[in-house]
C-alpha positions as CSV (number, residue, x, y, z in Angstrom):
1,X,69.6,16.5,-26.4
2,X,66.4,18.6,-27.0
3,X,64.6,15.6,-28.4
4,X,65.4,13.5,-25.3
5,X,64.1,16.4,-23.0
6,X,60.9,16.7,-25.1
7,X,60.2,13.0,-24.9
8,X,60.9,13.0,-21.1
9,X,58.5,16.0,-20.7
10,X,55.8,14.3,-22.8
11,X,56.1,11.1,-20.7
12,X,55.9,13.0,-17.5
13,X,52.8,14.9,-18.7
14,X,51.1,11.7,-19.8
15,X,51.7,10.2,-16.3
16,X,50.3,13.2,-14.6
17,X,47.2,13.2,-16.8
18,X,46.7,9.4,-16.2
19,X,46.9,10.0,-12.4
20,X,44.4,12.8,-12.5
21,X,42.0,10.7,-14.6
22,X,42.3,7.9,-12.0
23,X,41.6,10.3,-9.1
24,X,38.6,11.8,-10.9
25,X,37.2,8.4,-11.7
26,X,37.6,7.3,-8.1
27,X,35.9,10.5,-6.9
28,X,33.1,10.0,-9.4
29,X,32.6,6.4,-8.3
30,X,32.5,7.4,-4.7
31,X,29.9,10.1,-5.2
32,X,27.6,8.1,-7.6
33,X,24.2,7.6,-6.1
34,X,22.6,4.2,-6.5
35,X,19.0,4.6,-7.5
36,X,16.5,1.8,-7.0
37,X,13.6,1.6,-9.4
38,X,10.3,1.3,-7.6
39,X,7.5,-0.5,-9.4
40,X,4.0,-0.3,-7.9
41,X,2.1,-3.4,-6.9
42,X,-1.0,-3.2,-9.0
43,X,-4.0,-5.4,-9.8
44,X,-5.3,-4.3,-13.2
45,X,-9.0,-4.6,-13.7
46,X,-11.1,-4.1,-16.9
47,X,-12.5,-0.8,-15.5
48,X,-9.5,0.4,-13.6
49,X,-6.8,-0.7,-11.1
50,X,-6.1,-1.5,-7.5
51,X,-2.8,0.1,-6.6
52,X,-1.6,-1.6,-3.4
53,X,1.6,0.6,-3.3
54,X,-0.3,3.9,-3.4
55,X,-3.1,2.3,-1.5
56,X,-5.7,3.7,-3.8
57,X,-8.3,2.5,-6.3
58,X,-8.6,4.2,-9.7
59,X,-11.0,4.1,-12.6
60,X,-11.3,5.8,-16.0
61,X,-14.5,7.3,-17.4
62,X,-15.1,8.7,-21.0
63,X,-18.1,10.7,-21.8
64,X,-19.7,12.2,-24.9
65,X,-21.9,15.3,-25.2
66,X,-25.5,14.8,-26.3
67,X,-26.6,15.9,-29.7
68,X,-28.4,18.9,-28.5
69,X,-25.2,20.6,-27.2
70,X,-25.3,24.0,-28.9
71,X,-21.7,25.2,-28.8
72,X,-18.2,24.1,-27.8
73,X,-18.7,25.2,-24.2
74,X,-21.8,23.1,-23.8
75,X,-20.1,20.1,-25.5
76,X,-17.2,20.3,-23.0
77,X,-19.6,20.7,-19.9
78,X,-21.9,17.8,-20.9
79,X,-19.1,15.5,-22.0
80,X,-17.2,16.1,-18.7
81,X,-20.4,15.4,-16.6
82,X,-20.9,12.1,-18.6
83,X,-17.2,11.2,-18.0
84,X,-17.5,11.7,-14.3
85,X,-20.6,9.5,-14.2
86,X,-18.8,6.8,-16.2
87,X,-15.7,7.0,-13.9
88,X,-17.9,6.7,-10.8
89,X,-19.7,3.7,-12.3
90,X,-16.3,2.0,-13.2
91,X,-14.9,2.9,-9.8
92,X,-17.7,1.1,-8.1
93,X,-17.0,-2.0,-10.2
94,X,-13.3,-2.0,-9.2
95,X,-14.1,-1.4,-5.6
96,X,-16.6,-4.3,-5.6
97,X,-13.8,-6.6,-6.9
98,X,-11.3,-5.8,-4.1
99,X,-10.4,-9.1,-2.3
100,X,-11.1,-8.8,1.5
101,X,-10.0,-12.4,2.2
102,X,-9.4,-15.6,0.3
103,X,-13.2,-16.2,0.2
104,X,-14.7,-12.7,0.3
105,X,-14.8,-9.6,-1.9
106,X,-16.3,-6.2,-1.3
107,X,-19.2,-7.3,-3.5
108,X,-20.0,-10.1,-1.2
109,X,-20.2,-7.7,1.8
110,X,-22.4,-5.3,-0.2
111,X,-24.8,-8.0,-1.1
112,X,-25.0,-9.3,2.5
113,X,-25.2,-6.0,4.3
114,X,-27.3,-2.9,3.4
115,X,-25.3,-0.7,5.8
116,X,-22.1,-1.5,4.0
117,X,-23.8,-1.1,0.6
118,X,-24.9,2.4,1.6
119,X,-21.4,3.3,2.8
120,X,-19.6,1.9,-0.2
121,X,-22.0,3.8,-2.6
122,X,-21.4,6.9,-0.5
123,X,-17.7,6.5,-0.8
124,X,-18.0,7.7,-4.4
125,X,-19.0,11.1,-3.1
126,X,-15.5,11.5,-1.7
127,X,-13.8,10.3,-4.9
128,X,-11.1,12.6,-6.2
129,X,-10.5,13.5,-9.8
130,X,-6.8,12.6,-10.5
131,X,-6.7,13.8,-14.1
132,X,-9.0,15.0,-16.8
133,X,-8.8,16.2,-20.4
134,X,-10.9,16.8,-23.5
135,X,-10.1,14.4,-26.3
136,X,-9.8,15.3,-30.0
137,X,-13.3,13.8,-30.9
138,X,-14.9,16.2,-28.4
139,X,-15.3,13.4,-25.8
140,X,-13.9,13.9,-22.3
141,X,-11.7,11.7,-20.1
142,X,-11.7,11.6,-16.3
143,X,-9.6,9.5,-13.9
144,X,-11.0,9.2,-10.4
145,X,-9.7,7.6,-7.2
146,X,-10.6,6.6,-3.7
147,X,-8.2,5.7,-0.8
148,X,-8.1,2.2,0.4
149,X,-7.2,3.1,4.0
150,X,-8.0,6.0,6.3
151,X,-10.4,7.0,9.1
152,X,-12.8,8.8,6.7
153,X,-13.6,8.6,3.0
154,X,-11.8,5.3,2.5
155,X,-12.7,1.8,1.6
156,X,-11.5,0.5,4.9
157,X,-13.8,2.8,6.9
158,X,-16.7,2.1,4.6
159,X,-16.6,-1.7,5.2
160,X,-15.1,-1.3,8.7
161,X,-12.0,-3.3,7.9
162,X,-11.4,-4.0,11.6
163,X,-14.7,-6.0,11.7
164,X,-13.6,-8.0,8.7
165,X,-10.3,-8.7,10.3
166,X,-12.1,-10.0,13.3
167,X,-14.3,-12.2,11.1
168,X,-11.3,-13.8,9.4
169,X,-9.4,-14.1,12.7
170,X,-12.1,-14.8,15.4
171,X,-9.5,-15.2,18.2
172,X,-8.1,-11.7,17.8
173,X,-9.1,-8.9,20.1
174,X,-10.1,-5.5,18.6
175,X,-10.0,-2.3,20.6
176,X,-13.1,-0.3,19.6
177,X,-12.7,2.9,17.6
178,X,-12.1,6.1,19.7
179,X,-15.2,8.2,19.8
180,X,-14.6,11.8,19.3
181,X,-15.9,13.8,22.3
182,X,-19.0,15.9,21.7
183,X,-18.1,18.3,24.5
184,X,-15.0,20.5,23.9
185,X,-12.4,20.0,26.6
186,X,-11.9,22.7,29.2
187,X,-8.9,24.8,28.1
188,X,-8.1,25.6,31.8
189,X,-7.5,22.0,32.6
190,X,-4.0,20.8,31.9
191,X,-4.0,17.5,30.1
192,X,-2.1,14.6,31.8
193,X,1.1,13.9,30.0
194,X,1.7,10.2,29.2
195,X,4.7,8.6,30.8
196,X,7.9,8.5,28.6
197,X,8.6,4.9,27.6
198,X,12.2,4.0,26.7
199,X,12.5,2.4,23.3
200,X,13.1,-1.4,23.3
201,X,15.8,-2.8,21.1
202,X,14.7,-5.4,18.7
203,X,13.0,-5.9,15.3
204,X,10.8,-3.1,14.1
205,X,8.6,-5.1,11.7
206,X,8.1,-8.3,9.8
207,X,8.7,-9.1,6.1
208,X,7.4,-12.3,4.7
209,X,8.7,-13.3,1.3
210,X,5.9,-14.9,-0.8
211,X,7.4,-14.3,-4.2
212,X,7.0,-17.1,-6.7
213,X,4.1,-18.7,-4.8
214,X,1.1,-17.2,-6.6
215,X,0.0,-14.9,-3.7
216,X,-3.2,-12.9,-4.3
217,X,-3.4,-9.5,-2.6
218,X,-6.2,-8.9,-0.1
219,X,-7.1,-6.6,2.7
220,X,-7.3,-9.3,5.4
221,X,-4.5,-11.8,4.7
222,X,-3.6,-14.3,7.4
223,X,-0.3,-15.6,8.7
224,X,-0.5,-19.3,9.6
225,X,1.8,-21.8,11.1
226,X,2.2,-25.1,9.3
227,X,-0.3,-26.8,11.7
228,X,-2.8,-23.9,10.8
229,X,-2.3,-22.1,14.1
230,X,-3.0,-18.4,13.5
231,X,-0.1,-16.0,14.2
232,X,-2.6,-13.1,14.5
233,X,-4.8,-15.0,17.0
234,X,-3.2,-13.9,20.2
235,X,-3.1,-10.2,19.3
236,X,-5.0,-7.1,20.6
237,X,-5.2,-4.5,17.8
238,X,-6.8,-1.1,17.5
239,X,-9.7,-0.8,15.2
240,X,-8.7,2.8,14.3
241,X,-5.2,1.5,13.4
242,X,-6.6,-1.3,11.2
243,X,-8.8,1.1,9.2
244,X,-6.3,3.8,8.9
245,X,-3.2,1.8,8.1
246,X,-4.3,-1.5,6.7
247,X,-3.2,-4.9,7.9
248,X,-0.2,-5.5,5.7
249,X,1.7,-3.6,2.9
250,X,2.6,-5.3,-0.4
251,X,6.0,-4.8,-2.0
252,X,7.9,-6.3,-4.9
253,X,11.3,-6.2,-3.1
254,X,12.8,-5.7,0.3
255,X,15.0,-3.0,-1.4
256,X,12.0,-0.8,-2.1
257,X,12.9,2.4,-0.3
258,X,9.3,2.9,0.8
259,X,9.1,-0.3,2.7
260,X,10.9,1.2,5.7
261,X,7.8,3.4,6.3
262,X,5.9,0.2,6.9
263,X,8.4,-2.1,8.8
264,X,11.0,0.3,10.1
265,X,14.8,0.0,9.7
266,X,15.3,-3.4,11.3
267,X,12.6,-5.8,10.2
268,X,12.6,-9.5,10.8
269,X,12.8,-11.3,7.4
270,X,11.5,-14.8,6.7
271,X,10.4,-16.8,3.7
272,X,6.9,-18.4,3.6
273,X,6.6,-22.1,3.1
274,X,3.7,-21.6,0.8
275,X,0.5,-19.6,0.4
276,X,-3.0,-21.0,0.8
277,X,-6.6,-19.8,0.7
278,X,-9.7,-20.5,-1.4
279,X,-10.0,-22.3,-4.7
280,X,-9.1,-19.2,-6.7
281,X,-7.4,-16.7,-4.3
282,X,-4.4,-17.8,-2.2
283,X,-4.1,-14.8,0.2
284,X,-2.6,-16.3,3.3
285,X,1.1,-17.0,4.1
286,X,2.1,-20.2,5.8
287,X,5.4,-20.2,7.9
288,X,7.4,-23.0,9.4
289,X,7.0,-23.8,13.2
290,X,10.5,-22.5,13.8
291,X,9.7,-19.2,12.1
292,X,6.4,-19.0,13.8
293,X,8.1,-19.3,17.2
294,X,10.7,-16.7,16.1
295,X,7.9,-14.3,15.1
296,X,6.1,-14.7,18.4
297,X,9.2,-14.4,20.5
298,X,10.5,-11.3,18.8
299,X,7.0,-9.7,18.6
300,X,6.8,-10.0,22.4
301,X,9.7,-7.6,22.7
302,X,8.5,-4.8,20.3
303,X,4.9,-5.6,19.4
304,X,5.5,-5.1,15.6
305,X,2.4,-7.3,14.8
306,X,0.1,-5.2,17.0
307,X,1.5,-2.1,15.2
308,X,0.7,-3.8,11.9
309,X,4.3,-3.2,10.8
310,X,4.0,-6.2,8.4
311,X,4.9,-6.4,4.7
312,X,4.4,-9.2,2.2
313,X,6.8,-9.5,-0.8
314,X,4.8,-10.4,-3.9
315,X,5.1,-10.8,-7.6
316,X,3.8,-8.2,-10.1
């Protein structure tokens, strides 16, 4: 009798433990967070890299101290200065190789325009040291970076990206940059409040999938219809917005959690027919007539193109 009771108790305990384990497993499954790995869209160059995800250009410099350095402190100071000079030189090389359009690089602009040349060279003054360290052989390593976009101290402002956008898309209308007032506003005058505009339901941005097509990244990509009509052509865009934000963002996947910052929570998603451009660089996306009409129709509701809420999906 005692043996039967013991077996019954053991079976009951086993069932209770099994039930508890199932409940705990379900709770664990329901609370597990799904993490998405984000890989940066990067063009690697011999002297550094163009990081389209972080929207910055980086370069590495390594310097050695001269033979006349008298002590460890001097070795470090001279080697660091040499590394900074090397990093700036390499940074300029990487900047020069940035693709503006399918036919134009920053180097082309610098060679053709002395004003742009001066501004691009001056851009190095605003370069930021990202990391630095002394190496075991008494050499010194410095990594420097400049921003691709921004009103000041950026590549876009140095080349006036809005002008380049206009050159590639002659039909587009560019609103000139806002000139900061030289006279301070009167604090006694109350500013006029802008009218409150109710949000319009619709798509918040545009994603064009160009993966597997050999897309080259550039600062002024075009969106073309199959008959070569320019989707950008009918737009009016702020020069300040172009220079500060850039024309499109590049991502590896629509599941990248940072893409929402560019295209919002409800983007229109289409797949390109192909990419075209110059002999070497295919920077422009071609869409079907039906998708071109869809883009124009939906953009008329929310103006996501004018806001530059556009993302291209690309390969590594």
